[in-house]
C-alpha positions in Angstrom: -1.0 -1.0 23.9 -3.9 -3.4 23.5 -4.8 -4.9 20.2 -7.9 -2.6 20.2 -5.8 0.5 20.2 -3.3 -0.8 17.7 -5.6 -0.8 14.7 -4.1 -3.1 12.1 -1.1 -5.4 12.8 -0.4 -6.2 9.2 -1.1 -2.9 7.3 -0.1 0.7 8.0 -1.1 3.7 5.8 1.5 4.7 3.3 0.1 7.3 0.8 -2.8 8.3 -1.4 -2.7 8.3 -5.2 -4.8 10.2 -7.7 -5.8 13.2 -5.5 -4.9 16.6 -7.0 -7.6 19.2 -6.5 -11.0 20.0 -5.1 -13.5 22.9 -5.4 -11.2 25.4 -3.7 -9.1 27.8 -5.8 -5.4 27.1 -6.0 -2.8 29.4 -4.5 0.3 30.4 -6.4 3.6 31.2 -4.6 7.0 32.3 -5.9 10.1 31.0 -4.1 12.8 33.7 -4.1 15.7 31.4 -3.5 14.7 28.7 -5.9 13.4 31.3 -8.5 10.5 29.0 -9.1 6.7 29.1 -8.9 4.8 26.6 -6.8 1.1 25.9 -6.9 -0.9 24.8 -3.8 -4.2 22.9 -4.0 -6.5 21.7 -1.2 -7.3 18.0 -1.0 -9.7 17.3 1.8 -8.0 17.8 5.2 -4.5 18.6 3.8 -3.0 20.5 0.9 -0.4 19.5 -1.8 2.4 21.7 -3.1 3.5 21.2 -6.8 6.3 22.9 -8.7 4.9 24.5 -11.9 7.9 23.5 -14.0 7.0 19.8 -14.0 3.9 19.6 -11.8 5.8 17.3 -9.5 4.6 17.0 -6.0 6.9 18.8 -3.5 5.2 18.5 -0.2 2.0 17.2 1.5 0.9 19.1 4.6 0.0 17.6 7.9 -3.7 16.9 8.1 -6.2 19.2 9.8 -9.1 17.8 11.9 -11.7 19.0 9.3 -11.8 19.7 5.6 -10.1 22.9 4.4 -12.7 25.6 3.6 -10.4 28.4 2.3 -6.8 28.9 1.5 -4.3 31.7 1.0 -0.5 32.2 1.1 2.1 34.9 1.5 5.9 34.8 1.1 6.5 32.7 4.3 3.3 30.9 5.3 0.3 29.1 3.9 -3.0 29.8 5.7 -5.8 27.2 5.7 -9.3 27.7 7.3 -11.3 24.8 8.6 -14.5 25.3 10.6 -14.1 28.2 12.9 -10.3 28.0 13.1 -7.4 29.1 10.9 -4.0 27.4 10.8 -0.7 28.8 9.4 1.7 26.3 7.9 5.5 26.7 7.6 7.5 24.8 5.0 4.3 23.6 3.4 4.0 21.0 6.1 3.7 21.8 9.8 1.3 24.1 11.7 3.1 27.0 13.4 0.1 29.3 14.2 -3.6 28.7 15.0 -6.0 31.6 15.1 -9.2 31.2 17.2 -11.9 33.7 17.7 -14.5 33.3 14.9 -18.0 32.1 16.0 -18.9 30.8 12.6 -17.2 28.9 9.7 -14.5 30.9 7.9 -14.8 31.1 4.1 -12.5 34.0 3.0 -8.8 34.6 3.7 -6.4 37.4 2.6 -2.8 37.8 3.8 -1.9 41.5 4.2 1.7 42.2 5.1 2.2 41.2 8.8 -1.6 40.7 9.1 -4.2 38.2 8.0 -7.8 39.1 7.2 -10.5 36.5 7.6 -14.2 36.6 6.9 -16.8 34.1 8.4 -20.3 33.1 7.4 -21.7 35.5 10.1 -20.2 38.4 8.2 -17.6 39.1 10.8 -14.2 40.4 9.5 -11.2 39.8 11.8 -7.7 41.2 11.1 -5.1 39.1 12.9 -1.5 39.8 13.8 0.3 36.9 12.2 3.1 36.3 14.7 1.3 37.1 18.0 -2.0 35.4 16.9 -3.9 38.4 18.4 -6.9 40.2 17.0 -5.9 43.6 15.6 -9.3 44.7 14.4 -12.8 43.3 14.1 -15.5 44.6 11.8 -19.1 43.3 11.8 -21.4 43.9 8.8 -25.2 43.6 8.6 -25.8 40.5 6.6 -29.0 41.9 4.9 -27.3 45.1 3.6 -23.6 44.0 3.0 -22.7 40.3 3.0 -19.0 40.0 2.2 -18.4 37.8 -0.8 -15.0 38.9 -2.0 -12.1 41.0 -0.8 -8.7 42.3 -2.2 -5.9 44.8 -1.5 -5.6 47.3 -4.3 -1.9 47.8 -5.4 -0.2 50.9 -3.9 -3.2 51.6 -1.6 -1.6 51.7 1.8 -3.6 49.9 4.5 -6.7 49.8 2.2 -8.9 46.8 1.6 -11.7 46.6 -1.0 -14.7 44.5 0.1 -17.3 43.2 -2.4 -20.8 42.0 -1.3 -23.4 39.6 -2.5 -25.8 42.5 -2.7 -23.6 44.1 -5.3 -22.1 47.1 -3.6 -18.3 47.5 -2.8 -16.6 49.3 0.2 -13.1 50.6 0.5 -11.8 50.6 4.1 -8.7 51.8 5.8 -8.1 49.0 8.2 -5.4 50.9 10.2 -7.7 53.7 11.2 -10.9 51.5 10.9 -12.6 53.9 8.6 -14.9 53.4 5.6 -13.5 55.6 2.9 -15.9 55.0 0.0 -18.9 53.0 -1.0 -19.4 51.9 -4.7 -23.0 51.3 -5.5 -22.2 48.3 -7.7 -24.0 46.9 -10.8 -27.2 45.3 -9.3 -25.6 41.9 -9.1 -23.6 40.1 -6.4 -19.8 40.4 -6.5 -18.1 36.9 -6.9 -14.5 37.9 -7.8 -12.3 40.9 -7.2 -8.9 41.0 -9.0 -6.2 43.6 -9.4 -5.4 44.4 -13.0 -1.8 45.2 -14.2 -2.8 48.9 -14.1 -2.8 50.8 -10.8 -6.2 52.0 -9.5 -8.0 49.6 -11.9 -9.8 46.5 -10.5 -11.5 43.6 -12.3 -14.9 42.8 -10.8 -16.7 39.5 -11.6 -20.4 39.4 -11.0 -22.9 36.6 -10.3 -24.8 37.7 -13.4 -21.8 36.8 -15.6 -20.8 40.4 -16.2 -17.1 41.4 -15.9 -16.5 45.1 -15.0 -13.1 46.8 -15.4 -13.4 49.7 -12.9 -11.2 52.6 -11.9 -11.7 52.9 -8.1 -9.7 56.1 -7.9 -12.2 58.1 -10.0 -15.2 55.6 -9.6 -15.3 55.2 -13.3 -16.2 52.0 -15.3 -13.7 51.6 -18.1 -15.2 48.6 -19.9 -17.8 45.8 -19.4 -17.9 42.3 -20.7 -20.8 39.7 -20.6 -20.1 36.0 -20.0 -22.9 33.8 -21.2 -21.9 30.7 -19.1 -23.2 31.9 -15.7 -21.4 33.6 -12.7 -17.8 34.6 -13.0 -15.8 32.1 -10.8 -12.3 33.4 -11.4 -10.4 36.3 -13.1 -6.7 36.7 -14.1 -4.7 39.1 -16.3 -1.7 38.4 -18.5 1.4 40.3 -17.5 3.8 39.3 -20.3 2.8 42.2 -22.7 -0.5 40.9 -24.0 -3.6 42.7 -22.8 -5.6 39.5 -22.2 -8.0 38.7 -19.4 -9.2 35.2 -18.6 -12.5 34.5 -16.9 -13.7 31.2 -15.4 -17.2 29.8 -15.5 -19.3 27.2 -13.6 -19.5 24.8 -16.6 -15.7 24.5 -17.1 -15.3 27.0 -20.0 -12.7 29.8 -20.0 -13.2 33.0 -21.9 -10.2 35.1 -23.1 -10.9 38.8 -23.5 -8.8 41.4 -25.3 -8.8 44.6 -23.1 -7.5 46.9 -25.9 -10.1 45.9 -28.5 -12.7 45.2 -25.8 -13.9 42.0 -27.2 -13.9 38.2 -26.7 -11.0 36.8 -28.6 -11.1 33.1 -27.8 -12.9 30.4 -25.8 -11.2 27.4 -24.1 -14.2 25.1 -23.9 -14.3 22.2 -21.5 -11.0 23.1 -19.9 -12.5 21.3 -16.9 -15.5 19.1 -16.6 -16.7 21.0 -13.5 -16.6 24.7 -12.5 -13.3 26.5 -12.8 -12.2 26.9 -9.2 -9.2 29.0 -9.9 -7.1 30.4 -12.7 -3.9 32.3 -12.6 -1.5 33.7 -15.2 2.1 33.4 -14.2 4.0 36.7 -13.7 5.6 37.7 -17.0 5.1 34.2 -18.6 2.5 33.0 -21.2 1.3 30.3 -18.8 -2.1 29.9 -17.3 -2.8 27.5 -14.3 -6.3 26.2 -13.7 -7.8 23.8 -11.3 -11.3 22.5 -10.7 -13.5 20.1 -8.6 -12.9 17.5 -11.3 -9.6 16.6 -9.5 -7.4 18.2 -12.1 -4.6 20.7 -12.3 -3.8 22.0 -15.8 -1.1 24.3 -17.2 -1.9 26.0 -20.5 0.7 27.8 -22.7 -0.2 30.6 -25.1 2.4 30.2 -27.8 0.2 29.9 -30.9 -1.4 32.5 -33.1 -5.0 33.5 -32.3 -4.4 33.8 -28.6 -5.8 30.3 -27.8 -4.0 28.3 -25.1 -2.9 24.7 -25.6 -2.5 22.1 -22.8 1.2 22.0 -21.7 1.0 19.6 -18.7 -1.6 18.3 -16.3 -2.2 16.1 -13.3 -5.7 14.4 -13.4 -7.3 11.8 -11.3 -10.9 10.5 -11.3 -13.6 13.1 -11.1 -16.0 10.6 -9.6 -15.1 7.7 -7.1 -13.4 4.6 -8.5 -15.5 1.5 -8.7 -12.8 -1.2 -9.4 -9.0 -1.2 -9.0 -6.5 -3.9 -10.0 -2.8 -4.2 -10.3 -1.9 -4.4 -14.0 1.3 -6.4 -14.1 3.6 -8.5 -11.9 5.9 -5.6 -11.0 3.1 -4.1 -8.9 4.0 -0.5 -10.0 0.8 0.3 -11.9 -2.8 0.2 -10.7 -5.6 0.2 -13.2 -8.7 2.0 -11.9 -12.2 2.3 -13.4 -14.3 5.2 -12.1 -17.9 6.4 -12.1 -16.8 9.2 -14.4 -16.6 6.5 -17.2 -12.8 6.6 -17.5 -10.2 3.9 -17.1 -6.9 5.2 -15.7 -3.5 3.9 -14.7 -1.8 5.2 -11.6 1.9 4.7 -10.9 3.0 3.9 -7.3 6.4 5.4 -8.2 5.8 8.9 -9.7 2.9 10.9 -11.1 4.6 11.4 -14.4 4.0 7.7 -15.2 0.2 8.0 -14.7 -2.0 7.8 -17.8 -5.6 7.9 -18.7 -7.0 5.4 -21.2 -10.0 7.7 -21.8 -13.8 7.2 -21.8 -15.6 4.1 -23.1 -17.3 4.8 -26.4 -19.1 2.8 -29.1 -17.7 4.9 -31.9 -14.1 6.0 -31.3 -13.8 8.0 -34.5 -17.0 10.0 -33.8 -15.9 10.6 -30.2 -12.6 12.1 -31.4 -14.5 14.5 -33.7 -17.2 15.6 -31.3 -15.2 15.5 -28.1 -15.9 13.4 -25.0 -18.6 15.6 -23.5 -20.7 15.7 -26.8 -20.3 12.0 -27.7 -23.7 10.5 -28.0 -22.2 7.0 -28.2 -20.4 7.4 -24.9 -20.6 4.3 -22.6 -21.5 4.4 -18.9 -19.1 3.7 -16.1 -17.1 0.4 -16.0 -18.4 -2.0 -13.3 -15.7 -4.6 -13.5 -12.8 -5.4 -15.8 -10.0 -8.1 -16.2 -6.5 -7.6 -17.6 -3.6 -9.7 -18.7 -0.2 -8.5 -19.8 1.0 -11.7 -21.6 0.1 -10.4 -25.1 -0.6 -6.7 -24.5 2.2 -5.7 -26.9 0.4 -7.6 -29.7 -3.3 -6.8 -29.1 -5.7 -5.6 -26.5 -5.2 -7.0 -23.0 -8.0 -5.5 -21.0 -11.7 -6.3 -21.2 -14.4 -4.3 -19.4 -18.1 -4.5 -18.5 -20.2 -1.3 -18.5 -23.2 -0.6 -16.3 -26.4 -1.9 -17.8 -24.7 -2.7 -21.2 -24.6 -6.0 -23.0 -21.5 -4.8 -25.0 -18.1 -5.4 -23.5 -15.2 -3.3 -24.6 -11.5 -4.2 -25.1 -8.8 -1.7 -24.1 -5.1 -1.4 -25.1 -2.8 -0.5 -22.2 0.3 0.3 -24.3 -1.6 2.6 -26.6 -3.5 4.1 -23.7 -6.9 4.0 -25.4 -10.0 2.0 -25.9 -9.3 -1.1 -28.1 -10.5 -2.4 -31.4 -13.3 -4.7 -30.4 -16.9 -4.3 -29.0 -17.8 -7.8 -28.0 -21.5 -8.6 -28.2 -23.2 -12.1 -28.7 -25.3 -12.4 -31.8 -28.1 -14.4 -30.2 -29.9 -11.2 -29.0 -29.7 -9.6 -32.5 -28.7 -6.3 -30.9 -32.1 -6.1 -29.2 -31.5 -3.5 -26.5 -35.0 -3.9 -25.0 -34.2 -7.3 -23.5 -32.4 -5.7 -20.6 -29.5 -8.1 -20.6 -26.1 -6.9 -19.5 -22.6 -8.3 -18.9 -21.9 -9.1 -15.3 -18.5 -10.7 -15.1 -15.4 -11.1 -17.3 -12.0 -12.9 -17.2 -9.0 -13.0 -19.5 -7.0 -16.3 -19.8 -3.4 -16.3 -18.5 -2.1 -16.6 -22.1 -4.0 -13.4 -23.1 -5.7 -15.1 -26.1 -9.3 -15.5 -24.8 -11.9 -13.6 -23.0 -14.7 -15.2 -21.1 -17.8 -13.0 -20.6 -20.8 -13.8 -18.3 -24.2 -12.3 -18.8 -27.2 -11.5 -16.6 -29.3 -13.9 -18.8 -27.2 -16.9 -17.6 -25.1 -17.2 -20.8 -21.3 -17.5 -20.8 -19.4 -16.8 -24.0 -15.8 -17.1 -25.1 -14.1 -14.7 -27.5 -10.8 -14.4 -29.1 -9.0 -11.3 -27.9 -7.0 -10.8 -31.1 -9.8 -11.1 -33.7 -12.8 -10.5 -31.5 -14.5 -13.6 -32.9 -16.9 -15.7 -30.9 -15.4 -19.0 -29.9 -18.3 -20.8 -28.2 -20.4 -20.8 -25.2 -20.9 -23.0 -22.1 -24.0 -25.2 -21.6 -26.5 -26.4 -24.2 -28.4 -23.1 -24.1 -27.5 -21.4 -20.8 -24.8 -22.0 -18.3 -26.9 -21.0 -15.4 -30.7 -20.6 -14.8 -30.1 -17.0 -13.3 -27.6 -14.2 -13.7 -24.0 -15.3 -13.6 -22.2 -13.6 -10.7 -18.6 -14.7 -11.4 -16.5 -16.5 -13.9 -12.8 -17.5 -13.8 -10.3 -19.5 -15.9 -7.5 -21.5 -14.3 -3.8 -20.9 -14.9 -3.4 -23.6 -17.6 -6.6 -23.0 -19.6 -8.0 -26.4 -18.5 -11.0 -25.4 -16.4 -13.5 -22.6 -16.3 -15.5 -22.1 -13.1 -18.7 -20.1 -12.9 -21.2 -19.2 -10.2 -24.8 -18.0 -10.7 -27.8 -16.6 -8.8 -29.2 -20.2 -9.0 -26.8 -21.0 -6.1 -24.8 -23.4 -8.2 -21.1 -23.5 -8.9 -20.2 -25.2 -12.1 -16.8 -26.4 -13.3 -16.4 -26.7 -17.1 -13.7 -27.9 -19.4 -12.3 -24.8 -21.0 -11.7 -26.2 -24.5 -14.6 -28.7 -25.0 -17.1 -26.6 -22.9 -18.4 -29.8 -21.2 -19.7 -29.7 -17.7 -17.4 -31.6 -15.2 -18.8 -30.8 -11.8 -21.7 -29.0 -10.1 -21.5 -27.8 -6.5 -24.4 -26.4 -4.5 -23.8 -23.2 -2.5 -25.4 -22.5 0.9 -26.5 -19.0 -0.3 -26.7 -16.9 -3.4 -23.2 -15.8 -4.5 -22.2 -12.1 -5.0 -18.8 -12.4 -6.6 -15.8 -14.7 -7.1 -12.1 -14.5 -7.1 -9.6 -17.2 -8.3 -6.0 -17.4 -7.1 -4.5 -19.1 -10.2 -1.3 -20.2 -8.6 -2.9 -22.1 -5.7 -6.2 -23.0 -7.4 -8.2 -21.5 -4.5 -11.5 -19.9 -5.4 -13.1 -17.4 -3.0 -16.8 -17.0 -3.3 -18.5 -14.0 -1.5 -22.1 -15.0 -0.6 -25.1 -12.8 0.0 -25.3 -14.0 3.7 -22.0 -11.9 4.2 -19.8 -15.0 4.4 -16.9 -16.2 2.2 -16.5 -19.8 1.0 -13.1 -21.1 -0.3 -13.2 -23.9 -2.8 -10.2 -26.0 -3.8 -10.3 -26.4 -7.6 -8.1 -29.6 -7.4 -10.3 -31.5 -5.0 -13.5 -29.6 -6.0 -14.6 -29.3 -2.4 -15.2 -26.4 0.0 -12.2 -26.2 2.3 -12.9 -23.1 4.3 -15.8 -20.9 5.3 -15.3 -17.4 6.8 -18.0 -15.5 8.7 -17.9 -12.2 10.5 -18.8 -9.5 8.0 -21.9 -7.5 8.8 -22.5 -6.0 5.4 -22.3 -6.8 1.7 -18.8 -7.9 0.7 -17.6 -5.4 -1.9 -14.3 -6.9 -3.0 -11.7 -9.6 -2.2 -8.0 -10.0 -3.0 -5.5 -12.8 -2.3 -1.9 -12.3 -1.1 0.6 -13.3 -3.8 1.4 -16.6 -2.0 -2.3 -17.4 -1.6 -2.0 -17.6 2.3 -4.2 -14.6 3.0 -7.6 -13.5 1.7 -8.3 -9.8 2.3 -12.0 -8.8 2.2 -13.8 -5.5 2.3 -17.5 -5.0 3.1 -20.1 -2.3 3.6 -19.6 -2.5 7.4 -16.4 -0.4 6.8 -14.2 -3.3 7.9 -11.2 -4.7 6.0 -10.5 -8.2 7.2 -7.5 -10.5 6.6 -8.2 -14.3 6.8 -5.4 -16.9 7.1 -6.3 -19.8 4.8 -4.0 -22.5 6.3 -5.3 -21.9 9.8 -8.8 -20.9 8.7 -8.9 -18.0 11.1 -9.2 -14.2 11.1 -5.7 -12.7 11.8 -6.3 -9.0 11.2 -9.2 -6.6 11.1 -9.5 -2.8 11.1 -12.2 -0.2 10.2 -12.0 2.8 7.9 -14.2 5.9 7.9 -15.7 5.1 4.4 -16.4 1.6 3.3 -13.8 0.1 0.8 -15.3 -0.4 -2.6 -12.4 -2.3 -4.2 -9.1 -3.9 -3.0 -6.0 -5.1 -4.8 -2.9 -6.7 -3.3 0.3 -6.0 -5.1 1.8 -9.1 -6.9 5.0 -8.4 -4.9 3.1 -8.3 -1.6 4.4 -4.9 -0.5 1.2 -2.8 -0.8 -2.5 -3.2 -0.5 -4.5 -0.7 -2.6 -8.0 0.3 -1.7 -10.7 2.7 -3.0 -13.5 3.9 -0.9 -17.1 5.2 -1.1 -17.2 8.9 -2.1 -13.4 9.0 -2.3 -11.6 10.0 -5.5 -8.2 8.6 -4.5 -6.5 5.2 -4.3 -5.0 4.5 -0.9 -1.9 2.4 -0.4 -1.3 0.4 2.8 2.2 -1.0 3.4 2.6 -4.6 4.4 4.4 -4.6 7.8 5.3 -8.3 7.7 7.9 -7.7 5.0 10.1 -5.5 7.2 9.3 -6.5 10.7 8.2 -9.5 12.7 4.4 -9.5 13.1 2.5 -12.0 15.3 -0.5 -13.3 13.3 -2.4 -14.9 16.2 -6.1 -15.7 15.5 -8.3 -12.9 16.7 -10.9 -13.7 19.4 -14.6 -13.9 18.4 -15.4 -10.8 20.5 -12.6 -8.7 18.9 -13.6 -5.1 18.4 -11.7 -3.4 15.5 -10.8 0.2 15.7 -10.9 2.9 13.0 -7.7 3.6 11.1 -7.2 6.9 9.3 -6.8 6.7 5.5 -3.2 7.1 4.2 -2.2 10.6 3.4 -3.6 11.9 6.6 -1.6 12.1 9.8 -2.8 11.5 13.4 -3.2 14.4 15.8 -0.6 15.3 18.4 -2.5 13.6 21.2 -2.5 10.3 19.3 1.2 10.5 18.6 1.9 11.0 22.3 -0.2 8.0 23.2 1.7 5.9 20.7 5.0 7.0 22.0 4.0 6.3 25.6 2.6 2.8 24.8 5.3 1.9 22.3 7.2 -0.3 24.7 4.1 -2.3 25.7 2.9 -2.7 22.1 6.1 -4.4 21.0 5.6 -8.2 20.7 7.8 -10.2 23.1 10.2 -12.4 21.1 9.6 -16.1 21.7 12.6 -17.8 23.3 12.5 -21.6 22.8 13.3 -23.7 25.9 16.1 -26.2 25.8 13.6 -29.0 25.8 10.0 -28.6 24.8 8.8 -31.8 26.6 10.4 -34.6 28.5 8.7 -37.2 26.3 10.2 -35.7 23.1 13.6 -36.4 21.7 15.6 -33.2 21.4 18.6 -32.7 19.0 21.5 -30.4 19.7 21.8 -27.2 17.8 25.5 -27.8 16.9 26.6 -27.7 13.2 26.7 -31.1 11.5 30.4 -30.8 11.0 31.0 -31.1 14.8 29.5 -34.6 15.1 29.0 -36.1 11.6 32.7 -36.2 10.8 33.8 -38.1 14.0 33.7 -41.5 12.3 35.6 -40.3 9.2 38.5 -38.4 10.9 41.1 -40.7 9.5 39.9 -40.2 5.9 39.8 -36.4 6.4 43.3 -36.3 7.9 44.5 -38.4 5.0 43.0 -36.0 2.4 44.2 -32.9 4.3 47.8 -34.2 4.7 50.1 -31.4 3.4 52.2 -32.2 0.3 55.2 -30.1 1.5 56.2 -28.7 4.9 54.9 -25.2 5.7 57.2 -22.3 4.9 57.7 -19.5 7.3 56.9 -16.1 5.9 59.8 -13.7 5.5 58.3 -11.0 7.7 55.6 -12.5 9.8 53.2 -10.0 11.5 52.9 -9.9 15.3 50.1 -12.0 16.8 49.3 -12.6 20.4 49.6 -16.4 20.9 46.4 -18.3 21.5 45.5 -21.7 23.0 44.2 -24.2 20.4 40.5 -24.8 20.6 37.1 -23.7 19.2 36.8 -20.8 21.6 39.8 -18.4 21.1 41.8 -17.8 24.3 45.0 -15.9 24.6 48.0 -17.7 26.1 49.4 -16.2 29.3 53.0 -14.9 28.9 55.6 -17.3 30.4 58.9 -16.0 31.8 61.7 -17.9 30.0 64.2 -19.5 32.4 67.9 -18.8 32.1 69.0 -22.4 31.7 66.3 -24.3 29.9 66.7 -28.0 29.8 66.3 -29.9 26.6 65.5 -33.2 28.4 61.8 -34.2 27.8 59.8 -34.2 31.0 57.6 -37.4 30.9 55.5 -36.1 33.8 53.9 -33.6 31.5 52.7 -36.3 29.1 51.2 -38.2 31.9 48.9 -35.3 33.0 45.2 -36.0 33.0 42.9 -33.8 30.8 40.0 -31.7 32.2 37.5 -34.1 30.5 39.2 -37.1 32.1 39.1 -35.5 35.6 35.4 -34.6 35.1 34.5 -38.2 34.2 36.3 -39.3 37.4 34.4 -36.9 39.5 31.1 -37.9 37.9 31.6 -41.5 39.2 31.3 -40.1 42.7 28.5 -37.5 42.3 26.7 -39.1 39.4 26.4 -35.7 37.6 27.4 -35.8 33.9 26.4 -32.2 32.9 29.9 -30.8 33.0 31.6 -33.5 30.8 28.8 -33.2 28.2 29.1 -29.4 28.2 32.9 -29.7 27.7 32.5 -32.2 24.8 30.0 -29.8 23.1 32.7 -27.1 23.0 35.5 -29.4 21.6 36.1 -30.0 17.9 36.1 -33.4 16.2 39.9 -33.9 16.5 39.9 -32.9 20.1 37.0 -35.3 20.9 38.9 -38.2 19.2 42.0 -37.4 21.3 40.0 -37.3 24.5 38.3 -40.6 23.8 41.6 -42.3 22.8 43.1 -41.1 26.1 40.4 -43.1 28.1 42.1 -46.4 27.1 44.6 -47.9 29.7 47.1 -48.1 26.8 47.1 -44.3 26.7 47.1 -43.7 30.5 43.4 -44.2 31.2 41.4 -46.6 33.4 38.6 -49.1 33.0 36.4 -47.2 35.5 36.7 -44.0 33.6 35.6 -45.8 30.4 32.7 -47.1 32.4 32.0 -43.6 33.5 31.9 -42.5 29.8 29.2 -45.2 29.0 27.2 -44.0 32.0 27.5 -40.5 30.6 25.9 -41.7 27.3 23.2 -43.5 29.3 22.5 -40.3 31.2 22.2 -38.3 27.8 19.7 -40.9 26.5 17.7 -40.8 29.7 17.3 -37.0 29.4 16.4 -37.3 25.7 18.5 -34.3 25.0 21.5 -34.0 22.5 20.3 -37.3 20.9 22.5 -36.8 17.8 25.6 -36.1 19.9 25.1 -39.2 22.0 24.9 -41.4 18.9 28.1 -39.9 17.4 30.1 -40.1 20.6 29.0 -43.7 21.3 29.9 -44.7 17.7 33.4 -43.2 17.9 33.9 -44.8 21.4 33.0 -48.2 20.1 35.1 -47.8 17.0 38.2 -47.0 19.1 37.7 -49.5 22.0 35.4 -52.3 20.8 37.9 -55.1 21.3 39.0 -53.9 24.7 35.3 -53.6 25.9 34.6 -57.2 24.8 37.4 -58.4 27.2 36.1 -56.4 30.2 33.0 -57.8 31.9 32.3 -54.5 33.8 32.3 -52.6 30.5 30.2 -55.3 28.7 27.5 -55.0 31.4 27.4 -51.2 31.1 27.4 -51.4 27.3 24.4 -53.8 27.3 22.5 -51.4 29.6 23.3 -48.5 27.1 22.2 -50.7 24.2 18.8 -51.6 25.8 18.2 -47.9 26.6 19.2 -46.9 23.1 16.8 -49.4 21.6 13.9 -48.2 23.8 14.5 -44.5 22.9 14.8 -45.3 19.2 11.5 -47.4 19.2 9.6 -44.5 20.8 11.2 -42.1 18.3 10.3 -44.3 15.3 6.7 -44.5 16.5 6.4 -40.7 16.5 8.0 -40.5 13.1 5.6 -43.1 11.6 2.6 -41.3 13.1 3.7 -38.1 11.5 4.4 -39.7 8.1 1.0 -41.4 8.2 -0.8 -38.1 9.0 1.0 -36.2 6.2 0.3 -38.9 3.6 -3.4 -38.9 4.6 -3.6 -35.1 4.3 -1.9 -35.1 0.9 -4.1 -37.9 -0.5 -7.5 -37.6 1.2 -10.3 -35.7 -0.3 -11.2 -33.3 2.6 
């Protein structure tokens, strides 16, 4: 597979966080075996299944090619309509049936025994056989007279379906005989909801006018009417636990509770959701109500208090508007702080949803907001644009500081309390004059958690104490910059503060004394900055779509990255500071390698990434996207497999990668399987010698050659204090030949009359190494003796070298052959360390004998000259490298 098909080499989609519900009504199922209720909600192209007991996620379905437009479920399958198609899912995950035949988008589904009823936008009703996927019956209505807007199966009515229309009339059909049985004239308003009541023959009808009709369809008689003042009825449900209560949903998020015996409104659950109530369902024989809405929330309410009002039992909520800024909160990487356009600050856990928490909306008056409620709070602050957090002192005081869109006031937040903090930080120089149109643009919290640095659009930069909220000074005589400040950061030791402004200047200040230390001119106006405190690298995103890296220690620009074709939205460093990951409006997410100064990874996403955050542990990259409510996690492949990070060519064309939580289609999977072999990176095998001019060392352990000169000391230390004792019952072992490579000894047949006289001929036998040295004198090939020595241990090598002496049965010419072998190793420039060790041991054992033999002296002088030449060239190489390294460390690049 080519790099173009591969997508991203470093990151692969893992999962999505914070997605719970959309505008479609939820579906409730009861599992007979588990004796448990499950709620299913649609989220874009897939659906999630939660258990009602804890609202824990049970399953995520495979993704469909388009967004789900309608959902329904029976005992075995979940049906999801998308476009003109309908898919049936088994086990809440995989598609087992697909129904094709509609010519328009499907918007209503109803399971009916072994059949499925679907309605499309062209007003065509098709009844499918679930197993065979065949069409059982098709009914077409005239859109002008009867446009189907709701349908239901009345209990105990065999083969009957009740259709409601947007014109207001209702029709009862026998779908087996394909006959219209009865037409109800309606109530002069479109039918939005049809719901079976606990009583047989009685149906609840919700109208677009806000009227709720309880109607007996057997006698065509209206039993009671209710009027909802909040607009059309979006959902109806009836309690079945002995209380005659009906709940109705509205488009503005309120729920009305109606008493069917006293025929009156008994309670209102206002602001149950911030958007329209998409679905509400009472659990069978339980005082629990499940609701969901387009505000990305599922809530379970319990009715256990007097007065019939429901209280919130448990919920799963995410952002109701797209996140603007995300950031990992602590060093564990388990919690992600997220600020959304809905004005809330939330924390999402990468482990389990039960650890999620919302820190609430920003407000200028916390007490008044509690009394009036969030929706009616006049002092509510707009969405957070950027924030900074530090966990060092978060148990003692607030650890998060946030800027709000268009507001001068910055707010502190307390993560442990899960709420907005005690301070509203605002400089006194403006005398609270709101007409000046000055707002906070950037913030940072020091690593100790004691100070907050706030930059303003007027060019001022102020320092505040996080504990008391007191003003602790400002940078510059009057202003720090001539234009708006685009970024501000404090280093790890509270020594330096760095700021960039729209005046194209980067300024480095002393944090404590506030004096200006250095000014650096930027090639273009900056958009934002990011400081990696551990390495002291400052990334500056510029308005010309490039990124500049400044080293805080040398105060010089060390890298410049170009390639983005749109505004850079956010940047994040890897924990070790080697990678800079950037996201821009061209929908690309790029990974730059700082040491090599090159682009090593690039991929596209369907929607541009607004914010990025790399986990402090380096295992996940989190991203949030334009018009997306979720936070998407990408796993770092380099932690669990070998990934080649070669620089990408200048003409590299990235490909689109699907967001996590969605799965590729079958065709893509097959392609990946077919090309899996070719996509695997070939493992690099190092040659025995990289270059003939380079000195190559052996890969043998140090103990095999370093101890050769000290064998006598080692033997002395290892001398046993007492003779070894034989064990009483020694286990059976196959005898082996001594050596580093284990070899089994061949069995020998014992002779009948074994002589006890020592055979001196055995002692006079020549070893394999000795014979190979003799042969090498004739053919001048020393590969075999060297190979044999590499396999021997230190003691065996010493024995072999001692045996070369004439005193031990050797010859002078064999000793000469050994010196030639050393010369041959030095010429090849391989096994340089072994040649030194073998030569040192040889000279230690036979130095006096060599001095008396002119042939050996001549050969030894030749080896000495060659050794000196090799060492001089090696020393030159080492000096060059040391010089280059010292220059790189000390020079101001």
